[in-house]
N, C-alpha and C positions, 0 to 999 in steps of 0.2 A: 547261358547266361547271355543278358543283352548287349546289342551290339555298339550302346552307351558305355556298356561294360568294361566291353573287349578293349576298347581308342581308348579309359580310363588308365586300365592297366597296361596300356601301351605305350601310353605318358610315362606314367612312372615309372615301366620299364627304361622307356628311352632315358630319360634324366638322370636315372639310377646310374646307368648305363657312361653317362658322361661325366658327372660327377666319381665315379670310378675312377675314367679314363684320367681324368686332372688329375688329382690325386696320385696315377702312376706316375705322369707326366713331372709330377712335382717333387718325389722323393727317387723317380731314375729309376722306377720299377716296369721294365719291357714286357712283364707277363701281365702285371694288374692295370698296365691302359690298353695291354691286349684285349682280357678278358671283360673295360668296360666300354671299349670298342664293339665287342660282340653284342654284347648287351645291349647299349643304342641301337646299332642296329636288329635287333630285333626286337627289338621295342617298336621302333618304325616300321616293321613288316605287319607285327599285327593290329595296328592304327589302321594301315593300308588294307590291311585284309578286311577290320567288320566298316571302313567306308564301302568298302567293293560291295560288303552284304548290303551294305544297305539302300546302296544305285537298282543293284536288282529288287530288292522289295520296291522301293519306287517306280522301278518299268513297269511291274507288274501291277502294283496298285494302280498306275495310269491310266493301263490299256484295260485293266476291269471298271473304269472306271469310263475310257471311251466306251465302250459295250455299254455299259449302261446304261448314258445318254442318249444311248444308240437305239438300244430297245423303248429310251421313254418315249421317243420320237415316232419311233413304230408305233406304242399303245395311244400316243397320244398322253403318255402319264405324265407331268409337269413335273411333280413330287419327285419323279424314278429320272427323269433330264438332270433335274437341280443336284439330287444328292450324284449321279454321275458322272454331273459336271468337278461337283468336290474334290471325290476322290479322284478326279483326275488332278485336278488344284497340286493335292494333297501329295500323290505322287510325283508330280513334277517338283512341288519344295523340297520332296525330299530326297531327290534326284541331286539336288541342285545346291544342298546343304553337306554333302557330305562329295561332293568331287574337293 
């Protein structure tokens, strides 16, 4: 399952938990309120885990891009250098998008 799907499922779980918690508060059911809070926190944790996974993937992509760019420098291959730079930037963007 992709990280995007995991983030979405976590967001849905968080929202469902908030609703359940609020319903529990309104009807005075402490157990329902507590289970809603647990679901909300589980959803947040799932989202955080998915973001963390994407940041790691971004860092790896950034490092691989740097290596590819340097190899292009050494081999005097402008295309390889450009592809490496692009990959490095994509990795940085992925990390930034998942903070």
